[in-house]
NUVEX-14309 format. One record per atom (N, C-alpha, C): atom name; x, y, z negated; residue in three letters; residue number from 1. Coordinates in steps of 0.001 Angstrom, whole numbers, plus 524288, in hexadecimal, padded with zeros to 5 digits. Layout:
// NUVEX-14309
atom->CA	px->X	py->Y	pz->Z	res->ala	n->NUM
...
This chain:
// NUVEX-14309
atom->N	px->2D87E	py->AC01D	pz->CDEED	res->met	n->1
atom->CA	px->2D72E	py->AC0EE	pz->CDAD8	res->met	n->1
atom->C	px->2D73E	py->ABB0E	pz->CD660	res->met	n->1
atom->N	px->2D7F5	py->ABB18	pz->CD1A2	res->phe	n->2
atom->CA	px->2D78F	py->AB73E	pz->CCE34	res->phe	n->2
atom->C	px->2D2FC	py->AB71B	pz->CCAB4	res->phe	n->2
atom->N	px->2CD7A	py->AB8FD	pz->CCCCE	res->glu	n->3
atom->CA	px->2C8A2	py->ABA03	pz->CC9C1	res->glu	n->3
atom->C	px->2C933	py->AB6EE	pz->CC3F0	res->glu	n->3
atom->N	px->2CB1F	py->AB1F9	pz->CC449	res->glu	n->4
atom->CA	px->2C9F9	py->AAE40	pz->CBF49	res->glu	n->4
atom->C	px->2CD50	py->AB0CC	pz->CBCEC	res->glu	n->4
atom->N	px->2D24D	py->AB2EB	pz->CBC24	res->leu	n->5
atom->CA	px->2D7D8	py->AB71D	pz->CB981	res->leu	n->5
atom->C	px->2D7CB	py->ABC80	pz->CB7AB	res->leu	n->5
atom->N	px->2D318	py->ABF67	pz->CBA72	res->asn	n->6
atom->CA	px->2D0CA	py->AC300	pz->CBA8E	res->asn	n->6
atom->C	px->2D648	py->AC663	pz->CBBA6	res->asn	n->6
atom->N	px->2D768	py->AC3AD	pz->CC187	res->cys	n->7
atom->CA	px->2DB98	py->AC6BA	pz->CC26F	res->cys	n->7
atom->C	px->2DCD3	py->AC5D7	pz->CC748	res->cys	n->7
atom->N	px->2E017	py->AC907	pz->CCAE7	res->thr	n->8
atom->CA	px->2E18E	py->AC916	pz->CCFDB	res->thr	n->8
atom->C	px->2E807	py->AC9FC	pz->CD0FC	res->thr	n->8
atom->N	px->2E940	py->AC969	pz->CD54A	res->ser	n->9
atom->CA	px->2EE9D	py->ACAE9	pz->CD6D4	res->ser	n->9
atom->C	px->2F052	py->ACF17	pz->CD9A3	res->ser	n->9
atom->N	px->2F4FF	py->AD131	pz->CDB91	res->leu	n->10
atom->CA	px->2F6F1	py->AD4F8	pz->CDEFC	res->leu	n->10
atom->C	px->2FC46	py->AD31F	pz->CDFF0	res->leu	n->10
atom->N	px->2FCB8	py->AD42B	pz->CE52C	res->gly	n->11
atom->CA	px->30123	py->AD143	pz->CE742	res->gly	n->11
atom->C	px->303C8	py->AD695	pz->CE9EA	res->gly	n->11
atom->N	px->30958	py->AD864	pz->CEA27	res->val	n->12
atom->CA	px->30C66	py->ADBBE	pz->CECA9	res->val	n->12
atom->C	px->31133	py->AD95E	pz->CEFA7	res->val	n->12
atom->N	px->30FEE	py->ADB38	pz->CF418	res->val	n->13
atom->CA	px->31494	py->ADAB7	pz->CF77C	res->val	n->13
atom->C	px->31973	py->ADEB2	pz->CF8C8	res->val	n->13
atom->N	px->31D66	py->ADF77	pz->CF917	res->tyr	n->14
atom->CA	px->32089	py->AE45E	pz->CF972	res->tyr	n->14
atom->C	px->32439	py->ADFF1	pz->CFF1F	res->tyr	n->14
atom->N	px->323C4	py->AE4A5	pz->D03C3	res->arg	n->15
atom->CA	px->325BC	py->AE2AA	pz->D0723	res->arg	n->15
atom->C	px->32B46	py->AE522	pz->D08B2	res->arg	n->15
atom->N	px->32E6C	py->AE4D6	pz->D0CA1	res->asp	n->16
atom->CA	px->332D4	py->AE88D	pz->D0E25	res->asp	n->16
atom->C	px->32ECF	py->AE9D8	pz->D13B0	res->asp	n->16
atom->N	px->3314E	py->AEE0F	pz->D1608	res->his	n->17
atom->CA	px->330EF	py->AEFE4	pz->D1AA8	res->his	n->17
atom->C	px->331CD	py->AEBF6	pz->D1E61	res->his	n->17
atom->N	px->332DC	py->AE778	pz->D2000	res->ser	n->18
atom->CA	px->331D6	py->AE26E	pz->D2217	res->ser	n->18
atom->C	px->32EE6	py->ADE13	pz->D21F4	res->ser	n->18
atom->N	px->32C1D	py->AE10B	pz->D1DA2	res->gly	n->19
atom->CA	px->327BA	py->ADC65	pz->D1BD5	res->gly	n->19
atom->C	px->32AED	py->AD87C	pz->D1848	res->gly	n->19
atom->N	px->32F37	py->AD74F	pz->D15A1	res->gln	n->20
atom->CA	px->33132	py->AD3D6	pz->D122A	res->gln	n->20
atom->C	px->32DF3	py->AD645	pz->D0B1E	res->gln	n->20
atom->N	px->32D1C	py->AD05E	pz->D0A58	res->val	n->21
atom->CA	px->32B26	py->AD1B6	pz->D04B6	res->val	n->21
atom->C	px->3302B	py->AD3D2	pz->D0190	res->val	n->21
atom->N	px->32F19	py->AD7AA	pz->CFF6F	res->ile	n->22
atom->CA	px->333BB	py->ADA21	pz->CFBE2	res->ile	n->22
atom->C	px->332B1	py->AD7DF	pz->CF339	res->ile	n->22
atom->N	px->32DF7	py->ADA07	pz->CF27A	res->ala	n->23
atom->CA	px->32A82	py->AD7E6	pz->CEDDE	res->ala	n->23
atom->C	px->325D2	py->AD65D	pz->CEFDB	res->ala	n->23
atom->N	px->32274	py->AD297	pz->CEB02	res->thr	n->24
atom->CA	px->31EB8	py->AD213	pz->CEAC7	res->thr	n->24
atom->C	px->31CDB	py->AD25D	pz->CE539	res->thr	n->24
atom->N	px->318AB	py->AD358	pz->CE4CD	res->leu	n->25
atom->CA	px->3163B	py->AD224	pz->CDDBE	res->leu	n->25
atom->C	px->3112A	py->ACFD9	pz->CDE68	res->leu	n->25
atom->N	px->30F0E	py->ACC90	pz->CDBC8	res->ser	n->26
atom->CA	px->30A1B	py->AC969	pz->CD9E9	res->ser	n->26
atom->C	px->30AA2	py->ACB63	pz->CD301	res->ser	n->26
atom->N	px->3051D	py->ACD4A	pz->CD313	res->gln	n->27
atom->CA	px->302C8	py->ACD4F	pz->CCE79	res->gln	n->27
atom->C	px->2FBD2	py->ACCCF	pz->CCC55	res->gln	n->27
atom->N	px->2FBAE	py->ACA16	pz->CC8E4	res->lys	n->28
atom->CA	px->2F5C4	py->ACA16	pz->CC780	res->lys	n->28
atom->C	px->2F358	py->AD014	pz->CC4B9	res->lys	n->28
atom->N	px->2F068	py->ACFDA	pz->CC537	res->ile	n->29
atom->CA	px->2EE85	py->AD50C	pz->CC3A7	res->ile	n->29
atom->C	px->2E7C6	py->AD32B	pz->CC09C	res->ile	n->29
atom->N	px->2E4E9	py->AD5D1	pz->CBDD2	res->gly	n->30
atom->CA	px->2E20D	py->AD541	pz->CBB40	res->gly	n->30
atom->C	px->2DD7D	py->AD6CE	pz->CC169	res->gly	n->30
atom->N	px->2D950	py->AD348	pz->CC01B	res->leu	n->31
atom->CA	px->2D461	py->AD560	pz->CC459	res->leu	n->31
atom->C	px->2D1C1	py->ADA07	pz->CC4EA	res->leu	n->31
atom->N	px->2D2CA	py->ADE36	pz->CC992	res->pro	n->32
atom->CA	px->2D23F	py->AE234	pz->CC9B2	res->pro	n->32
atom->C	px->2CBC8	py->AE2FA	pz->CCAEC	res->pro	n->32
atom->N	px->2C864	py->AE715	pz->CC978	res->arg	n->33
atom->CA	px->2C2BA	py->AE6B3	pz->CCA61	res->arg	n->33
atom->C	px->2C07A	py->AE787	pz->CCFE0	res->arg	n->33
atom->N	px->2C589	py->AEA75	pz->CD2C0	res->thr	n->34
atom->CA	px->2C3E2	py->AEA1B	pz->CD9E7	res->thr	n->34
atom->C	px->2C8A2	py->AE9E0	pz->CDAEA	res->thr	n->34
atom->N	px->2C7BE	py->AE88F	pz->CE163	res->val	n->35
atom->CA	px->2CB7F	py->AE739	pz->CE3D1	res->val	n->35
atom->C	px->2CF92	py->AECFF	pz->CE5B5	res->val	n->35
atom->N	px->2CDE5	py->AF1C7	pz->CE60F	res->glu	n->36
atom->CA	px->2D1B7	py->AF546	pz->CE527	res->glu	n->36
atom->C	px->2D567	py->AF831	pz->CE170	res->glu	n->36
atom->N	px->2D238	py->AF5EA	pz->CDC12	res->met	n->37
atom->CA	px->2D630	py->AF4CC	pz->CD884	res->met	n->37
atom->C	px->2DB64	py->AF15A	pz->CD84A	res->met	n->37
atom->N	px->2D9A5	py->AED48	pz->CDA5F	res->ala	n->38
atom->CA	px->2DE86	py->AE8DF	pz->CDAD6	res->ala	n->38
atom->C	px->2DF52	py->AEBC9	pz->CDE21	res->ala	n->38
atom->N	px->2DF66	py->AEE0B	pz->CE1E2	res->glu	n->39
atom->CA	px->2E423	py->AF0FA	pz->CE792	res->glu	n->39
atom->C	px->2E56D	py->AF490	pz->CE45B	res->glu	n->39
atom->N	px->2E2C8	py->AF808	pz->CE0C0	res->ala	n->40
atom->CA	px->2E5B4	py->AFA98	pz->CDD94	res->ala	n->40
atom->C	px->2EB32	py->AFA13	pz->CDA89	res->ala	n->40
atom->N	px->2E9C6	py->AF676	pz->CD662	res->leu	n->41
atom->CA	px->2EC74	py->AF2B2	pz->CD338	res->leu	n->41
atom->C	px->2F1DF	py->AF1E3	pz->CD6B8	res->leu	n->41
atom->N	px->2F2F0	py->AF03E	pz->CDBF6	res->ala	n->42
atom->CA	px->2F5CB	py->AEE15	pz->CDE80	res->ala	n->42
atom->C	px->2F82E	py->AF15F	pz->CDFC7	res->ala	n->42
atom->N	px->2F6C1	py->AF440	pz->CE268	res->ala	n->43
atom->CA	px->2F8CE	py->AFA91	pz->CE3D1	res->ala	n->43
atom->C	px->2FBD9	py->AFBA0	pz->CDFB8	res->ala	n->43
atom->N	px->2F9AD	py->AFBAB	pz->CDA61	res->arg	n->44
atom->CA	px->2FDAF	py->AFF07	pz->CD651	res->arg	n->44
atom->C	px->3026C	py->AFADD	pz->CD58B	res->arg	n->44
atom->N	px->3028C	py->AF58C	pz->CD4DA	res->arg	n->45
atom->CA	px->30420	py->AF116	pz->CD40E	res->arg	n->45
atom->C	px->30A11	py->AF3B8	pz->CD930	res->arg	n->45
atom->N	px->307DC	py->AF356	pz->CDD92	res->val	n->46
atom->CA	px->30B89	py->AF390	pz->CE0AC	res->val	n->46
atom->C	px->31154	py->AF8FB	pz->CE058	res->val	n->46
atom->N	px->30C63	py->AFDED	pz->CDFD0	res->val	n->47
atom->CA	px->30F35	py->AFFE3	pz->CDDC6	res->val	n->47
atom->C	px->31373	py->AFF3D	pz->CD80A	res->val	n->47
atom->N	px->3125C	py->AFDF6	pz->CD5E9	res->glu	n->48
atom->CA	px->3158A	py->AFAF4	pz->CD106	res->glu	n->48
atom->C	px->31A0C	py->AF915	pz->CD230	res->glu	n->48
atom->N	px->318D1	py->AF51C	pz->CD671	res->phe	n->49
atom->CA	px->31C65	py->AF0FE	pz->CD8C9	res->phe	n->49
atom->C	px->32031	py->AF35C	pz->CDC00	res->phe	n->49
atom->N	px->31FD5	py->AF6FC	pz->CDFFF	res->thr	n->50
atom->CA	px->32441	py->AF9D5	pz->CE3EF	res->thr	n->50
atom->C	px->32744	py->AFC59	pz->CDD07	res->thr	n->50
atom->N	px->324C3	py->AFFB8	pz->CDB98	res->arg	n->51
atom->CA	px->32697	py->B0431	pz->CD724	res->arg	n->51
atom->C	px->32BF9	py->AFF9A	pz->CD47A	res->arg	n->51
atom->N	px->32880	py->AFA5F	pz->CD31B	res->asp	n->52
atom->CA	px->32D7F	py->AF7B5	pz->CCFEB	res->asp	n->52
atom->C	px->3308E	py->AF68A	pz->CD489	res->asp	n->52
atom->N	px->3308C	py->AF445	pz->CD8E2	res->leu	n->53
atom->CA	px->334F7	py->AF339	pz->CDD48	res->leu	n->53
atom->C	px->33787	py->AF760	pz->CDD92	res->leu	n->53
atom->N	px->3372A	py->AFD00	pz->CDC89	res->ser	n->54
atom->CA	px->3381A	py->B009E	pz->CDE92	res->ser	n->54
atom->C	px->33798	py->B02D0	pz->CE4A3	res->ser	n->54
atom->N	px->3333F	py->B0016	pz->CE6FE	res->leu	n->55
atom->CA	px->3326F	py->B00B8	pz->CED46	res->leu	n->55
atom->C	px->33034	py->B064E	pz->CEE37	res->leu	n->55
atom->N	px->32F74	py->B0868	pz->CF283	res->phe	n->56
atom->CA	px->32E41	py->B0CCA	pz->CF357	res->phe	n->56
atom->C	px->32BC9	py->B0E62	pz->CF774	res->phe	n->56
atom->N	px->32A8A	py->B0A66	pz->CFAF4	res->tyr	n->57
atom->CA	px->32741	py->B0BBD	pz->CFF9D	res->tyr	n->57
atom->C	px->323E6	py->B0836	pz->CFFD9	res->tyr	n->57
atom->N	px->3206C	py->B07B0	pz->CFE6B	res->val	n->58
atom->CA	px->31B4C	py->B032D	pz->CFE30	res->val	n->58
atom->C	px->31610	py->B04C4	pz->D021E	res->val	n->58
atom->N	px->31471	py->B0084	pz->D0579	res->ile	n->59
atom->CA	px->30F38	py->AFFF1	pz->D0523	res->ile	n->59
atom->C	px->30C77	py->AFD72	pz->D0458	res->ile	n->59
atom->N	px->3075E	py->AFF23	pz->D02F6	res->leu	n->60
atom->CA	px->304A4	py->AFB22	pz->D0052	res->leu	n->60
atom->C	px->30127	py->AFBD0	pz->D00EA	res->leu	n->60
atom->N	px->2FEB4	py->AF4C1	pz->D02FB	res->glu	n->61
atom->CA	px->2F958	py->AF361	pz->D05F3	res->glu	n->61
atom->C	px->2F55A	py->AF192	pz->D01D9	res->glu	n->61
atom->N	px->2F1D2	py->AF3C5	pz->D04C6	res->gly	n->62
atom->CA	px->2ECA1	py->AF0A2	pz->D0048	res->gly	n->62
atom->C	px->2E843	py->AF104	pz->D02A6	res->gly	n->62
atom->N	px->2E33B	py->AEF1A	pz->D0101	res->asp	n->63
atom->CA	px->2DEF0	py->AEE11	pz->D0317	res->asp	n->63
atom->C	px->2DA99	py->AF244	pz->D02E6	res->asp	n->63
atom->N	px->2DC2E	py->AF48B	pz->CFD35	res->cys	n->64
atom->CA	px->2D708	py->AF7CA	pz->CFC24	res->cys	n->64
atom->C	px->2D836	py->AFED2	pz->CFF36	res->cys	n->64
atom->N	px->2D51A	py->B0042	pz->D00F4	res->leu	n->65
atom->CA	px->2D5AE	py->B04E1	pz->D0346	res->leu	n->65
atom->C	px->2D424	py->B098C	pz->CFFB5	res->leu	n->65
atom->N	px->2D17E	py->B088C	pz->CFB3A	res->arg	n->66
atom->CA	px->2D130	py->B0C79	pz->CF5A7	res->arg	n->66
atom->C	px->2D769	py->B0DBD	pz->CF3B7	res->arg	n->66
atom->N	px->2D942	py->B0943	pz->CF1ED	res->val	n->67
atom->CA	px->2DF97	py->B08FB	pz->CF106	res->val	n->67
atom->C	px->2E137	py->B0B80	pz->CF3DA	res->val	n->67
atom->N	px->2E2A5	py->B0A9C	pz->CF892	res->lys	n->68
atom->CA	px->2E4C6	py->B0C0B	pz->CFC2E	res->lys	n->68
atom->C	px->2E454	py->B1262	pz->CFE0C	res->lys	n->68
atom->N	px->2DFF0	py->B138F	pz->CFCCE	res->gln	n->69
atom->CA	px->2DE62	py->B18DE	pz->CFC53	res->gln	n->69
atom->C	px->2E0AD	py->B1BC8	pz->CF6A0	res->gln	n->69
atom->N	px->2DFBC	py->B191B	pz->CF373	res->ala	n->70
atom->CA	px->2E1DD	py->B1CC0	pz->CEE04	res->ala	n->70
atom->C	px->2E81B	py->B1C1F	pz->CEE40	res->ala	n->70
atom->N	px->2EAFA	py->B183C	pz->CF02B	res->leu	n->71
atom->CA	px->2EFA3	py->B18B2	pz->CEF81	res->leu	n->71
atom->C	px->2F0BE	py->B1D75	pz->CF517	res->leu	n->71
atom->N	px->2EF26	py->B1DEF	pz->CF7D3	res->asn	n->72
atom->CA	px->2F1A6	py->B22A2	pz->CFCB7	res->asn	n->72
atom->C	px->2F096	py->B2756	pz->CF962	res->asn	n->72
atom->N	px->2EB88	py->B2761	pz->CF6CD	res->ala	n->73
atom->CA	px->2E9F6	py->B2DEB	pz->CF3D9	res->ala	n->73
atom->C	px->2EE16	py->B2ED7	pz->CF04E	res->ala	n->73
atom->N	px->2F0FD	py->B294F	pz->CEE05	res->leu	n->74
atom->CA	px->2F48D	py->B2C1E	pz->CE8B3	res->leu	n->74
atom->C	px->2F9FC	py->B2CAF	pz->CECDF	res->leu	n->74
atom->N	px->2FAF2	py->B2B59	pz->CF1A0	res->gly	n->75
atom->CA	px->3005C	py->B2B1D	pz->CF431	res->gly	n->75
atom->C	px->2FE71	py->B314F	pz->CF699	res->gly	n->75
atom->N	px->2FAE7	py->B327D	pz->CF81C	res->gly	n->76
atom->CA	px->2FA0A	py->B3828	pz->CFB23	res->gly	n->76
atom->C	px->2FB10	py->B3CED	pz->CF89E	res->gly	n->76
């Protein structure tokens, strides 16, 4: 987090089935109010990124249980 700039950064790494890096993304975003919001914004950016690259099989990893539960509820 860059509190003095009132922003944070998110990063995305897309790997193939053997673990080789295919694409990466790093982006600064406004400082979210909560860690959950930061995780949710990162998840949304992953979806946008994979759509832009026409990727169809994605495993999303994150640290926030509530965001994972919300995403699973949307997919089910």
